[in-house]
C-alpha positions in Angstrom: -25.4 25.1 28.7 -21.8 25.5 29.9 -22.1 22.2 31.8 -23.2 20.4 28.6 -20.4 21.9 26.6 -17.9 20.8 29.2 -19.3 17.3 29.3 -19.1 17.0 25.5 -15.4 18.2 25.6 -14.7 15.6 28.3 -16.4 12.8 26.3 -14.4 13.7 23.1 -11.2 13.9 25.1 -11.9 10.5 26.6 -12.5 9.0 23.1 -9.3 10.4 21.7 -7.2 9.3 24.8 -8.6 5.8 24.7 -7.2 5.2 21.2 -4.3 2.7 21.4 -1.2 2.1 19.3 -0.4 -1.5 18.6 2.7 -3.0 16.8 3.2 -5.8 14.4 6.5 -7.3 13.2 7.5 -10.0 10.6 8.7 -12.2 13.5 5.9 -11.1 15.9 3.9 -13.6 17.9 0.1 -13.8 18.4 0.7 -14.4 22.2 2.7 -11.2 22.6 1.0 -8.0 24.1 1.3 -6.1 20.8 3.8 -3.5 22.1 6.8 -2.2 20.1 9.1 -4.4 22.2 6.9 -7.5 21.9 4.8 -7.1 18.7 2.1 -9.3 17.3 2.2 -11.3 14.1 0.4 -9.7 11.2 -2.2 -12.4 10.6 -3.7 -12.3 14.0 -3.6 -8.6 14.2 -5.4 -8.0 11.0 -8.1 -10.8 11.2 -9.6 -9.6 14.4 -8.1 -12.1 16.9 -6.4 -9.3 18.8 -7.9 -6.4 20.8 -7.8 -3.7 18.0 -10.7 -1.3 18.6 -12.2 1.7 16.8 -9.7 4.6 16.8 -6.6 2.4 17.2 -3.6 2.5 15.0 -1.9 -0.7 14.0 1.8 0.0 13.2 3.8 -2.4 11.0 7.4 -2.4 12.0 10.0 -2.3 9.2 10.5 -5.5 7.2 8.9 -8.0 4.8 5.7 -9.8 5.8 5.4 -13.1 3.9 3.3 -16.2 4.1 3.0 -19.2 1.8 0.9 -20.8 0.5 -1.9 -18.6 1.8 -0.2 -15.4 0.7 -3.2 -13.0 1.3 -3.5 -11.8 4.9 -7.2 -11.3 5.7 -8.5 -8.0 7.3 -11.5 -8.3 9.6 -11.4 -5.1 11.7 -14.2 -2.6 12.6 -13.8 1.0 13.3 -16.4 3.8 13.1 -16.8 6.9 11.0 -15.5 9.1 13.9 -12.8 6.7 14.9 -11.4 4.7 12.0 -8.8 2.0 12.5 -5.4 2.9 10.8 -3.0 0.2 9.4 0.3 1.7 8.4 4.1 1.5 8.7 5.8 3.2 11.6 6.7 6.7 10.4 9.7 6.9 8.1 10.0 3.1 7.7 9.2 0.7 4.9 6.7 -2.2 5.5 6.5 -4.7 2.6 3.7 -7.2 2.1 5.1 -10.0 0.0 1.8 -11.5 -1.0 -1.2 -9.3 -0.4 -4.3 -8.4 1.6 -7.9 -9.6 1.4 -10.6 -7.4 3.0 -13.5 -9.4 4.4 -16.7 -8.7 6.2 -17.3 -7.3 8.8 -14.5 -4.8 8.1 -15.6 -1.2 8.3 -14.0 2.2 8.5 -10.4 0.8 8.2 -7.7 3.0 6.6 -4.8 1.0 5.0 -2.0 3.4 4.3 1.5 3.6 2.8 2.2 -0.1 2.5 4.1 -1.8 -0.3 2.4 -4.9 -1.8 4.2 -7.2 -4.2 5.0 -10.8 -5.0 8.7 -11.9 -5.0 8.3 -15.0 -7.1 9.3 -14.2 -10.7 6.8 -13.9 -13.6 7.3 -16.9 -16.0 9.8 -16.1 -18.7 7.6 -17.7 -21.4 3.9 -17.3 -22.0 1.7 -19.6 -20.0 -1.6 -21.2 -20.9 -4.4 -18.9 -22.1 -7.2 -17.7 -19.8 -7.6 -15.8 -16.6 -6.6 -18.7 -14.2 -3.9 -20.8 -15.9 -2.8 -23.9 -14.0 0.8 -23.4 -15.1 1.2 -19.9 -13.8 2.7 -21.3 -10.6 3.1 -18.0 -8.6 1.0 -16.4 -5.8 -1.8 -14.1 -6.9 -0.9 -11.2 -4.6 -2.3 -7.8 -4.6 -5.2 -6.1 -2.7 -8.6 -7.7 -2.9 -11.7 -6.2 -1.4 -14.7 -8.4 -0.8 -16.6 -7.2 2.2 -15.4 -3.9 3.7 -17.7 -0.9 4.3 -16.5 2.8 4.2 -12.8 1.7 4.1 -10.0 3.8 2.6 -6.9 2.5 0.8 -4.4 5.3 0.7 -0.9 5.8 -0.9 -0.2 2.1 -1.5 2.5 0.9 -3.8 1.4 -2.3 -5.6 3.6 -4.0 -8.1 4.6 -7.3 -9.6 1.4 -9.1 -8.5 -0.8 -11.1 -10.8 -3.4 -8.4 -10.3 -3.0 -5.1 -8.6 -6.4 -4.4 -7.0 -9.7 -6.2 -7.1 -12.7 -4.4 -5.7 -16.0 -6.3 -5.9 -19.7 -5.7 -5.3 -19.5 -6.6 -1.6 -17.1 -3.8 -0.9 -19.3 -0.8 -0.1 -18.3 2.9 -0.4 -14.5 2.4 -0.6 -12.0 5.0 -1.5 -8.9 4.0 -3.4 -6.6 7.1 -3.2 -3.1 8.0 -4.2 -2.0 4.4 -5.0 0.9 3.7 -7.4 0.1 0.5 -9.4 2.5 -0.9 -12.0 4.2 -4.0 -13.5 1.3 -6.3 -12.5 -0.1 -9.2 -14.6 1.4 -12.0 -16.7 1.6 -13.1 -20.3 -0.4 -15.9 -21.7 -0.3 -17.5 -25.1 -3.5 -15.6 -26.0 -2.6 -12.1 -24.5 -1.6 -10.3 -21.3 -3.7 -10.8 -18.2 -4.1 -9.0 -14.9 -5.2 -5.4 -14.5 -4.2 -2.5 -12.3 -7.7 -2.2 -10.9 -10.6 -4.7 -11.7 -13.9 -3.6 -10.1 -17.6 -3.9 -10.1 -20.2 -2.1 -8.1 -23.9 -1.8 -7.3 -24.7 0.0 -4.0 -22.9 3.1 -2.8 -20.2 5.0 -4.7 -16.8 3.6 -5.4 -14.2 6.4 -5.5 -10.9 5.9 -7.4 -8.8 9.0 -7.1 -5.3 10.4 -7.5 -3.8 7.0 -8.5 -0.9 6.3 -10.9 -1.5 3.3 -13.1 0.6 1.6 -15.8 0.4 -1.9 -17.3 3.2 -4.2 -18.4 1.4 -6.2 -21.2 -1.0 -5.6 -24.0 -4.4 -6.9 -23.2 -4.4 -5.7 -19.6 -6.3 -2.6 -18.4 -5.3 0.3 -16.1 -9.0 0.6 -15.0 -11.2 -2.4 -15.7 -14.6 -1.5 -14.3 -16.3 -4.3 -16.2 -18.8 -7.2 -15.9 -21.1 -9.4 -17.9 -24.9 -8.8 -18.2 -25.2 -10.4 -14.7 -22.8 -8.0 -13.0 -23.3 -4.4 -12.0 -21.0 -1.5 -13.1 -22.8 1.4 -11.4 -22.0 4.4 -9.2 -18.3 5.2 -9.9 -16.4 8.5 -9.2 -13.0 8.3 -11.0 -11.0 11.5 -10.8 -7.4 12.9 -10.9 -5.8 9.6 -12.0 -2.8 9.2 -14.3 -2.7 6.2 -16.7 0.1 5.6 -19.2 2.2 3.2 -21.2 -0.3 0.3 -21.8 -3.7 -0.6 -20.6 -7.0 0.9 -21.8 -9.3 2.7 -19.3 -12.8 1.0 -19.3 -16.0 1.6 -17.4 -18.8 -0.6 -18.7 -20.2 -4.1 -19.2 -23.1 -6.1 -20.4 -25.6 -4.6 -18.0 -26.7 -1.0 -18.4 -24.5 1.3 -16.2 -25.8 4.3 -14.1 -24.1 7.2 -12.4 -20.7 7.2 -13.9 -18.5 10.3 -13.2 -15.1 10.6 -14.7 -13.2 13.9 -14.1 -9.7 15.2 -14.7 -7.9 12.0 -15.6 -4.6 12.2 -17.5 -3.9 9.5 -20.0 -1.0 8.9 -22.4 -0.9 6.0 -24.9 -4.1 4.9 -23.2 -7.7 5.2 -24.6 -10.8 5.8 -22.5 -14.0 3.8 -23.1 -17.2 4.6 -21.2 -19.7 1.9 -22.0 -19.3 -1.6 -23.4 -21.8 -4.1 -24.8 -24.9 -3.2 -22.9 -27.8 -2.3 -25.2 -28.1 1.1 -23.4 -26.6 3.0 -20.4 -28.3 5.6 -18.2 -26.1 8.6 -17.3 -22.5 9.7 -17.2 -20.4 12.8 -16.8 -17.0 12.8 -18.5 -15.3 16.1 -18.1 -11.9 17.8 -18.2 -9.9 14.7 -19.0 -6.7 14.8 -21.1 -6.1 11.9 -23.5 -3.0 11.9 -25.7 -2.2 9.1 -28.2 -5.6 7.7 -27.5 -9.3 8.3 -28.0 -12.5 8.8 -26.0 -15.5 6.6 -26.8 -18.8 7.1 -24.9 -21.2 4.3 -25.9 -25.0 4.2 -25.9 -25.7 6.5 -23.0 -29.2 8.0 -22.7 -27.7 11.1 -20.9 -24.0 11.9 -21.4 -22.3 15.2 -20.3 -18.9 15.6 -21.8 -17.2 19.0 -21.4 -13.6 20.3 -21.4 -11.9 17.1 -22.6 -8.7 17.4 -24.5 -8.3 14.5 -27.0 -5.2 14.3 -29.2 -4.8 11.2 -31.3 -1.5 9.7 -32.5 0.2 11.8 -35.1 -2.2 14.7 -34.5 -1.0 18.3 -34.1 0.1 19.2 -30.6 -0.3 22.4 -28.7 2.9 24.4 -28.0 4.7 24.7 -24.7 4.0 22.6 -21.6 0.9 21.4 -19.8 1.8 20.5 -16.2 -0.7 19.4 -13.5 0.3 19.1 -9.9 -2.1 16.9 -7.9 -1.5 17.5 -4.2 -2.2 14.5 -1.9 -5.1 14.9 0.5 -3.7 12.6 3.1 0.0 13.6 3.0 0.8 17.3 2.9 4.4 16.5 1.7 3.4 14.5 -1.3 2.0 15.2 -4.8 1.8 13.7 -8.2 3.1 15.8 -11.1 1.9 15.1 -14.7 3.8 16.8 -17.6 2.8 16.9 -21.2 6.0 18.4 -22.8 4.6 19.3 -26.2 7.9 20.8 -27.5 10.0 18.0 -26.1 12.2 20.4 -24.3 15.0 18.9 -22.2 14.0 21.0 -19.1 10.6 22.5 -18.3 9.5 25.1 -15.7 6.5 24.1 -13.5 4.6 26.3 -11.1 4.1 24.5 -7.8 2.4 27.0 -5.6 0.9 26.4 -3.0 2.3 22.9 -2.6 5.8 24.2 -2.5 6.9 27.7 -1.2 9.9 29.7 -2.0 13.0 28.0 -0.5 11.3 24.5 0.1 13.5 21.6 -0.9 12.0 18.7 -2.9 12.8 15.4 -4.6 11.3 13.8 -7.7 10.7 10.0 -7.8 9.6 7.9 -10.7 6.6 5.8 -9.9 8.3 2.5 -11.0 11.3 3.3 -8.7 9.4 4.7 -5.8 11.9 3.7 -3.2 15.0 4.2 -5.3 17.2 7.2 -6.0 15.5 10.6 -6.8 15.5 11.7 -10.4 16.3 15.2 -9.2 16.6 17.1 -5.9 16.5 20.8 -5.7 14.8 23.9 -4.1 11.8 25.9 -5.2 12.5 29.5 -6.2 9.9 32.0 -7.0 7.0 29.4 -6.9 8.6 27.4 -9.7 10.8 24.3 -10.1 12.8 23.1 -13.1 12.2 19.5 -14.2 14.6 17.4 -16.4 12.6 15.8 -19.2 12.9 13.1 -21.8 10.2 12.9 -24.5 6.7 14.2 -24.5 5.2 12.8 -21.3 6.2 11.9 -17.8 4.7 11.6 -14.3 6.6 12.0 -11.0 5.9 11.6 -7.4 7.0 14.8 -5.7 8.0 14.9 -2.0 8.6 18.1 0.0 11.6 17.5 2.3 10.8 18.6 5.9 
C-alpha cells in the first residue's frame, strides 16, 4: 500500500512540474520560443499553433493586443479537468484586447482570466440604420464570443465599449462566466439601442453566470438576454449573485418552452426581471432571494415555479429604512469582492460589515465598475469589522480590493 501511495504522489508531482509557463506580447513573433525574453504573438498562441499543453499558463505581457480587420482572436486550446489551461496577464500588469476573443472547438478546460476587452474605434455620434447588423455601423464588433468550448471558465474580465459584451451560444457546453464587469457596450440605431451585456442560448449542460456586474448604455438593450425564437433553446441556466443596474432588462426566455431555470440572489436597480417570454408554456424554474428595486418580477407561463424570498420594490413605492449592503467575495481572487449598497435613507456615508473578507486593520480601496483602472473612490482601513462608504443617492456598486 505504501508503494502505491508513493507512486501516486510521484505521478502527481510529475504532472504539476511538467506544467509550463509561456509568454505572449503585442509585438511577439510566432517563430519565437515563447519565453518572457522572446514571446509569441497572441494569434498563434491562442489558436493552437504553439505547444501549449494541459496545465500550462499562457501569460500576456503588458500592453494592447490589436488586429484589424479580423479583430477577434480565436482560441483553440485543450486542457483537462485536472489541468486546465490558464490565459491571463502577468501578475500586477494590464493586458488589453482591442477587439475581442472567439472561442472555437475543440477548446476545452480553458480559463480566461483578468483581461480587458474593448474596441477603440468610437461609437457613431448619430444613430445608424435599424436592425441588429447595420451596414453603416462601421466599427469592429469586439467582445467575447463563445461557439465551441467545453467546460471553460471566463473569470474577472472587464468588457466595455464593444458592440456586444458576451455572446454564449448553444455550442458552448458547461461554461462559467464569473466575476466579469460588463458596461458601455452596444450602439444606437434609429429604431432603438442594440447590443447586450450577455446574449446567450443553451440546450445541453448548464450555463453558469455568476458574480458579474452589468450595466447598459442604451434603452432597448439587455443586461442578460437569454433569448431565442421557437427554433432556439433557452434551457439549463444557473444565474446567481449578479448586479444589474442603470438600463437593460434581465430576460430568460424565448419562443420555445424553457426548462431548468435557476435565478438566485441577483441585485437589480432600475432593471426589471422577466422569466419566460412568448412560449406557450415553460417547464420549471426557481427564482429566489433576488432584490429588484425600481423594477418588477414577471414569471410567465411556468408549469412549476418556485419563488421565495424576493424583495420587489417598484418605482415610487415605500422603501425600508436604513441600509441593505451585500458583499460578494470573489471565488477566484481572495483580494477582490463586489459590494452592493441599497441606501434607503440616502445617507451621505454608510457603515458596512465586511467580515470575513476584511479583518481589523486591513487596508482596502473602492473602485467604480465603469472606471475599474482609474483612481479609487476611497481608500481606508477596516476597523472593528466595518468600513465606511461615501454615498450619493439610493444605490451603488463598488469593486472592493484588499491591499496586500
